[in-house]
C-alpha positions as CSV (number, residue, x, y, z in Angstrom):
1,M,-2.0,-37.2,-11.9
2,K,-1.3,-35.2,-15.0
3,I,-1.5,-31.4,-14.6
4,A,-1.5,-28.9,-17.5
5,L,-0.7,-25.2,-17.6
6,I,-3.2,-24.1,-20.1
7,R,-3.0,-21.3,-22.6
8,E,-4.9,-18.1,-21.7
9,R,-7.6,-17.5,-24.3
10,K,-9.5,-14.6,-22.8
11,S,-8.9,-11.5,-24.9
12,P,-6.5,-9.7,-24.3
13,A,-4.5,-12.8,-23.2
14,D,-3.3,-12.7,-19.6
15,V,0.6,-13.2,-19.7
16,R,0.9,-14.5,-16.1
17,V,1.2,-18.2,-15.2
18,A,0.2,-20.5,-12.3
19,L,3.6,-22.1,-12.1
20,T,7.0,-21.0,-13.5
21,P,9.1,-23.5,-15.3
22,V,11.4,-24.0,-12.3
23,Q,8.3,-24.5,-10.1
24,C,6.9,-27.2,-12.5
25,A,10.2,-29.1,-12.2
26,A,10.1,-28.8,-8.5
27,L,6.7,-30.1,-8.3
28,M,7.5,-33.2,-10.3
29,N,10.7,-33.7,-8.1
30,R,8.7,-33.6,-5.0
31,W,5.8,-35.8,-6.2
32,P,7.1,-38.2,-8.8
33,Q,3.6,-39.5,-9.4
34,V,2.7,-36.1,-10.9
35,T,3.5,-35.1,-14.5
36,V,3.3,-31.4,-15.5
37,V,2.9,-30.2,-19.1
38,A,2.5,-26.8,-20.6
39,E,0.0,-26.0,-23.3
40,S,1.8,-24.1,-26.0
41,S,1.3,-20.4,-25.8
42,P,2.5,-17.3,-27.7
43,D,1.6,-15.0,-24.8
44,R,2.8,-16.1,-21.3
45,C,5.7,-14.4,-19.7
46,F,7.7,-17.6,-19.7
47,G,7.8,-18.9,-23.2
48,D,7.5,-22.5,-24.5
49,E,11.2,-22.7,-24.8
50,D,11.6,-21.8,-21.0
51,Y,9.3,-24.7,-20.1
52,A,11.1,-27.1,-22.5
53,E,14.5,-26.2,-21.1
54,A,13.2,-27.1,-17.6
55,G,12.2,-30.5,-18.9
56,I,8.5,-29.7,-19.2
57,S,6.7,-31.2,-22.1
58,V,5.0,-28.6,-24.3
59,Q,1.8,-29.8,-25.9
60,T,-0.9,-28.4,-28.3
61,D,-3.5,-30.7,-27.0
62,V,-3.9,-31.1,-23.1
63,S,-7.1,-33.2,-23.3
64,D,-5.2,-36.2,-21.8
65,C,-4.7,-34.1,-18.4
66,D,-6.6,-34.5,-15.3
67,V,-6.1,-31.0,-13.8
68,L,-5.9,-27.7,-15.8
69,L,-4.4,-24.7,-14.2
70,G,-5.1,-21.3,-15.7
71,I,-5.3,-17.7,-14.5
72,K,-8.4,-15.9,-16.0
73,E,-11.7,-17.3,-17.1
74,V,-11.7,-19.9,-19.7
75,P,-13.9,-19.3,-22.8
76,K,-16.8,-21.6,-22.9
77,D,-15.9,-23.1,-26.2
78,H,-12.6,-24.2,-24.9
79,L,-13.7,-26.0,-21.8
80,I,-13.0,-29.6,-21.7
81,A,-15.6,-32.0,-20.2
82,D,-14.9,-34.1,-17.0
83,K,-11.7,-32.2,-16.0
84,T,-10.7,-30.3,-12.8
85,Y,-10.0,-26.6,-13.5
86,F,-8.4,-24.1,-11.4
87,F,-8.7,-20.4,-12.3
88,F,-10.3,-17.0,-11.3
89,S,-13.7,-17.7,-12.5
90,H,-15.4,-14.4,-11.4
91,T,-18.6,-16.1,-10.7
92,I,-19.2,-15.9,-7.0
93,K,-20.7,-12.5,-7.2
94,K,-23.0,-13.5,-10.0
95,Q,-21.1,-11.6,-12.6
96,P,-23.5,-11.7,-15.6
97,Y,-20.5,-11.9,-18.2
98,N,-19.6,-15.3,-16.9
99,R,-23.0,-16.9,-16.6
100,E,-22.7,-18.9,-19.9
101,M,-19.2,-20.1,-18.9
102,L,-20.7,-21.4,-15.5
103,Q,-23.6,-23.1,-17.4
104,V,-21.1,-25.0,-19.6
105,I,-19.0,-25.9,-16.7
106,I,-22.0,-27.6,-15.1
107,K,-23.2,-29.2,-18.3
108,K,-19.8,-30.7,-19.0
109,Q,-19.5,-32.0,-15.5
110,I,-16.4,-30.1,-14.9
111,R,-14.9,-29.6,-11.3
112,L,-14.3,-25.9,-11.0
113,V,-11.9,-24.8,-8.1
114,D,-11.7,-21.0,-7.9
115,Y,-8.4,-19.5,-6.7
116,E,-10.3,-16.7,-5.1
117,T,-12.2,-19.1,-2.7
118,L,-9.3,-21.0,-1.5
119,K,-9.1,-20.0,2.1
120,W,-7.4,-20.7,5.5
121,E,-9.6,-21.8,8.4
122,N,-9.8,-18.2,9.5
123,G,-11.4,-17.2,6.2
124,Q,-8.3,-15.4,4.8
125,R,-7.4,-16.2,1.1
126,V,-4.6,-18.4,0.3
127,L,-3.7,-17.1,-3.2
128,G,-3.7,-13.7,-4.9
129,F,-1.8,-11.4,-6.9
130,G,-2.8,-8.3,-4.8
131,R,0.7,-7.6,-3.4
132,F,2.1,-7.0,-7.0
133,A,-1.0,-5.0,-7.9
134,G,0.0,-2.7,-5.0
135,I,3.6,-2.5,-5.9
136,V,3.0,-1.6,-9.6
137,G,0.1,0.7,-8.7
138,A,2.3,2.7,-6.4
139,Y,5.0,2.9,-8.9
140,N,2.5,4.1,-11.5
141,G,1.2,6.7,-9.1
142,L,4.8,8.3,-9.0
143,L,5.1,7.9,-12.8
144,T,1.8,9.8,-13.2
145,W,3.0,12.6,-10.9
146,G,6.2,13.0,-12.7
147,K,4.3,13.3,-16.0
148,K,1.7,15.5,-14.5
149,T,4.3,18.0,-13.0
150,G,7.0,17.7,-15.6
151,L,9.5,17.0,-12.8
152,F,10.8,13.7,-14.0
153,N,10.1,10.8,-16.2
154,L,10.0,7.1,-15.2
155,K,10.0,4.0,-17.4
156,P,6.7,2.3,-17.6
157,A,6.5,-0.7,-15.2
158,W,5.7,-3.2,-18.0
159,Q,9.1,-2.1,-19.6
160,C,11.0,-3.0,-16.5
161,E,12.5,-6.4,-16.0
162,D,11.6,-6.9,-12.4
163,Y,10.7,-5.4,-9.1
164,R,14.3,-4.5,-8.4
165,E,14.5,-2.4,-11.7
166,L,11.2,-0.7,-10.6
167,L,12.9,0.3,-7.3
168,Q,16.1,1.5,-9.1
169,Q,14.0,3.6,-11.5
170,A,12.0,5.4,-8.8
171,G,15.0,5.6,-6.4
172,A,17.0,7.5,-9.0
173,V,14.6,10.6,-9.4
174,D,13.8,13.5,-7.0
175,I,10.0,13.3,-6.5
176,G,10.0,16.5,-4.4
177,N,8.5,17.2,-1.0
178,I,5.2,15.6,-1.8
179,K,2.6,14.2,0.6
180,I,1.2,10.8,-0.3
181,V,-1.8,9.0,1.3
182,L,-2.0,5.3,1.1
183,T,-5.3,3.6,2.0
184,G,-6.2,0.0,2.8
185,G,-5.0,-2.9,4.9
186,G,-4.9,-6.0,2.8
187,R,-2.5,-7.5,0.2
188,V,-2.8,-4.6,-2.2
189,A,-2.1,-2.0,0.4
190,N,0.8,-4.0,1.8
191,G,2.4,-4.3,-1.6
192,S,2.3,-0.4,-2.0
193,L,3.7,-0.1,1.6
194,D,6.5,-2.4,0.8
195,F,7.3,-0.2,-2.2
196,L,7.2,3.1,-0.4
197,R,9.3,1.7,2.5
198,N,11.8,0.3,0.1
199,L,12.2,3.9,-1.4
200,R,12.9,5.1,2.2
201,I,10.0,7.6,2.0
202,R,9.3,8.8,5.4
203,E,6.2,7.4,7.1
204,V,4.3,9.7,9.4
205,T,1.2,9.6,11.7
206,P,-2.1,11.0,10.5
207,Y,-1.7,13.9,13.0
208,Q,1.8,14.6,11.7
209,F,0.6,14.4,8.1
210,I,-2.2,17.0,8.6
211,H,-0.6,19.4,11.2
212,R,3.1,19.5,10.4
213,N,5.2,20.9,7.6
214,H,7.9,18.6,6.0
215,D,11.0,19.3,4.0
216,E,11.0,15.8,2.4
217,P,8.5,13.5,0.8
218,V,6.2,11.7,3.3
219,F,3.5,9.3,3.3
220,V,0.7,8.2,5.8
221,H,-0.9,4.8,5.8
222,L,-4.6,4.8,6.6
223,N,-6.9,1.8,7.3
224,S,-10.6,1.6,8.1
225,P,-10.3,3.3,11.5
226,E,-8.7,6.4,10.0
227,I,-11.0,6.5,6.9
228,Y,-14.4,5.8,8.4
229,R,-16.3,7.1,11.5
230,H,-19.6,6.1,13.0
231,K,-22.3,8.6,11.9
232,D,-23.4,9.0,15.7
233,G,-19.8,9.5,17.0
234,K,-19.6,6.2,18.7
235,A,-16.1,4.6,19.4
236,W,-14.6,2.6,16.7
237,D,-15.4,-1.1,16.9
238,T,-13.9,-3.2,14.1
239,Q,-16.5,-6.1,14.2
240,H,-19.4,-3.6,14.3
241,F,-17.9,-1.8,11.2
242,Y,-17.7,-4.9,9.1
243,A,-21.2,-5.9,10.1
244,N,-22.8,-2.5,9.7
245,H,-21.1,-0.6,6.9
246,H,-24.2,1.5,6.3
247,E,-23.8,3.2,9.8
248,Y,-20.5,4.7,8.8
249,A,-19.4,7.9,6.9
250,S,-16.1,8.8,5.4
251,S,-13.7,10.9,7.5
252,F,-11.2,11.2,4.5
253,R,-12.1,14.8,4.0
254,D,-9.7,15.8,6.8
255,F,-6.8,14.7,4.3
256,L,-8.0,16.3,1.2
257,P,-6.3,19.7,1.7
258,H,-3.0,18.0,2.5
259,T,-2.5,15.3,-0.1
260,D,-0.8,15.5,-3.4
261,I,-1.0,11.7,-4.4
262,L,-3.8,9.3,-3.2
263,M,-2.8,5.7,-3.5
264,N,-6.0,3.8,-3.1
265,G,-5.7,0.2,-2.0
266,I,-8.9,-0.4,0.0
267,F,-11.3,-3.2,-0.2
268,W,-14.5,-1.5,-1.0
269,T,-18.1,-2.8,-1.1
270,A,-21.3,-0.7,-2.4
271,D,-22.6,-0.3,1.2
272,L,-19.6,1.8,2.0
273,P,-19.5,5.6,1.3
274,P,-16.8,6.8,-1.1
275,L,-13.7,8.5,0.2
276,F,-15.0,11.8,-1.1
277,E,-17.8,13.2,-3.3
278,K,-17.3,14.2,-6.9
279,A,-18.4,17.7,-6.0
280,D,-15.5,17.9,-3.5
281,T,-13.1,18.1,-6.4
282,A,-14.3,21.5,-7.3
283,D,-13.4,22.9,-4.0
284,P,-10.2,25.0,-4.1
285,G,-9.0,23.2,-1.0
286,F,-9.0,19.9,-2.9
287,R,-5.2,19.4,-3.2
288,I,-5.0,15.9,-4.8
289,K,-3.5,16.1,-8.3
290,V,-2.9,12.4,-8.9
291,I,-4.8,9.2,-7.9
292,A,-3.4,5.7,-8.3
293,D,-6.8,3.9,-7.8
294,I,-5.2,0.4,-7.4
295,S,-8.5,-1.0,-6.1
296,C,-10.1,0.2,-9.4
297,D,-13.8,0.2,-8.4
298,V,-15.5,2.1,-11.1
299,D,-17.7,4.8,-9.4
300,G,-16.7,3.2,-6.2
301,S,-14.4,4.3,-3.4
302,V,-12.9,7.0,-5.7
303,P,-16.0,8.4,-7.3
304,I,-14.2,10.0,-10.1
305,T,-12.7,6.7,-11.4
306,W,-15.1,6.7,-14.3
307,K,-13.6,3.7,-16.2
308,A,-10.9,1.2,-15.8
309,T,-7.9,1.7,-17.8
310,S,-5.3,-0.4,-19.7
311,I,-1.6,-0.9,-19.3
312,K,-0.8,0.8,-22.5
313,D,-3.3,3.7,-21.8
314,P,-3.2,3.9,-18.0
315,V,-4.5,7.4,-17.0
316,I,-7.8,9.3,-17.4
317,G,-8.7,12.8,-16.3
318,W,-11.4,14.4,-14.2
319,S,-12.2,18.1,-14.8
320,R,-12.4,20.1,-11.6
321,S,-14.2,23.0,-13.2
322,K,-16.6,21.1,-15.5
323,Q,-17.2,18.2,-13.1
324,Q,-16.8,15.6,-15.9
325,P,-14.3,13.3,-17.5
326,C,-11.5,15.1,-19.5
327,E,-8.2,14.5,-21.1
328,P,-5.5,13.9,-18.4
329,Y,-2.3,16.0,-17.8
330,T,-4.0,19.5,-18.0
331,E,-4.0,22.3,-15.5
332,D,-7.6,21.6,-14.7
333,S,-7.5,17.8,-14.5
334,I,-7.1,15.4,-11.6
335,D,-5.4,12.4,-13.2
336,I,-6.4,9.0,-12.2
337,M,-4.4,5.8,-12.9
338,A,-7.0,2.9,-12.9
339,V,-5.3,0.0,-14.5
340,S,-7.4,-3.0,-13.8
341,N,-4.6,-5.7,-14.3
342,L,-1.6,-4.3,-12.7
343,P,0.2,-7.5,-11.9
344,N,0.6,-8.1,-15.7
345,E,3.1,-5.2,-15.7
346,L,5.5,-7.4,-13.7
347,P,4.1,-10.8,-14.7
348,C,7.3,-12.9,-14.0
349,D,7.7,-11.6,-10.5
350,A,4.0,-11.8,-9.8
351,S,3.8,-15.3,-11.2
352,E,6.7,-16.6,-9.3
353,E,5.2,-15.5,-5.9
354,F,1.8,-16.8,-6.9
355,G,3.3,-20.2,-7.9
356,E,5.3,-20.4,-4.7
357,H,2.1,-20.2,-2.7
358,L,0.2,-22.6,-5.0
359,L,3.2,-25.2,-4.7
360,Q,3.6,-24.8,-0.9
361,Y,-0.1,-24.6,0.3
362,V,-2.5,-25.8,-2.5
363,L,-1.0,-28.6,-4.5
364,P,-0.5,-30.7,-1.3
365,E,-4.2,-30.2,-0.6
366,L,-5.1,-31.3,-4.1
367,L,-3.1,-34.6,-3.8
368,A,-4.6,-35.3,-0.3
369,V,-7.5,-37.8,0.0
370,N,-9.6,-35.3,1.7
371,S,-9.1,-31.4,1.8
372,R,-11.3,-28.9,3.6
373,M,-9.5,-26.2,1.6
374,I,-10.1,-27.7,-1.9
375,T,-13.8,-28.7,-1.0
376,G,-14.6,-25.3,0.2
377,A,-13.3,-23.7,-3.1
378,T,-15.0,-26.2,-5.4
379,I,-17.8,-24.2,-7.0
380,A,-19.2,-26.9,-9.3
381,Q,-18.6,-30.7,-9.5
382,G,-20.4,-33.7,-11.2
383,G,-22.9,-31.5,-13.1
384,A,-24.0,-29.4,-10.3
385,L,-23.2,-26.6,-8.0
386,T,-21.7,-27.7,-4.7
387,A,-23.8,-27.0,-1.6
388,A,-21.7,-24.0,-0.5
389,Y,-22.4,-22.3,-3.8
390,G,-26.0,-23.3,-4.1
391,Y,-26.9,-19.6,-3.9
392,L,-25.7,-19.3,-7.5
393,T,-28.5,-21.7,-8.7
394,D,-30.8,-19.0,-9.9
395,F,-27.9,-17.2,-11.6
396,A,-26.7,-20.3,-13.3
397,E,-30.1,-21.1,-14.6
398,G,-30.5,-17.6,-16.0
399,H,-33.1,-16.3,-13.6
């Protein structure tokens, strides 16, 4: 088997990689029957020379390879027929901007394995970049707070070498006696939690957060039971919640008068209420000045996230008085960091963690004769959608 790390061609090009140079070498050492090459790229966080130094051949043409590993969607004109591709396809929710790509994949009899659908038997995802989205998002929240208040300046995360420097930067400033809410319970929130705990910011309970005064920075971590309540006042039931989102309302208003920074890492779906309403921001009791919307669902859980932002221009504003978008960093604004590709700010660290999981859990399954994991994540093969993804038929046919 010959495996290629393909060049990212979606614009702007993603700089992450599926496997680092060291991991490529480790893969070939572990499985001598496998050859790994890297398609030449001017963009990735590990350069062509890094792969060459690790003994990985760098090629401009990878059409001789069997399996092609990318990160983001492959533009339809660059798809090679009869290959196996691994990347985040963003097709399983019928995303219209990727319909033509999926049509070409089927036409060219490509086997598409989506990283997002690689799952353990319990349904949990095997791979993802969420933890580093949470780490960078939390850091960016503090960076935005410093700029908003004028209390301190932090180097942008994308200018830091690694996670360690991120912690050194944040640990060297006095953030003040601020109160932070972190929401969510998945990889994203756990990344933010790791960052806040490494900074030794004191973690308090919801009751302590609301009812006690503190002479130091504190944060509270809220998951679904603390964020949502049944409309009829019924006791919390996790299984019922996930099956009946429409029966629940937000209980987040209790925290609005006590929060300086909201770091939002929840997994949100359209049948869930937002954390608060836009109109709430006009209330004098709405204390939040900075929101790190790491989840970045436009008009979603944070209703004033009116667009996703970029690494180079990360913050947008929402006017309390005019109830509309505005320039950030004004007296009237709530400032929202809504970068949609946060792991690209620490691409080497994020790639290394992703690649370790790929190497440890996924590639052995790829080399196995039969794999439940790979089969379950295969969206298309042999010129057709697989049975598990037959629901995409109308979408792929353009209906």
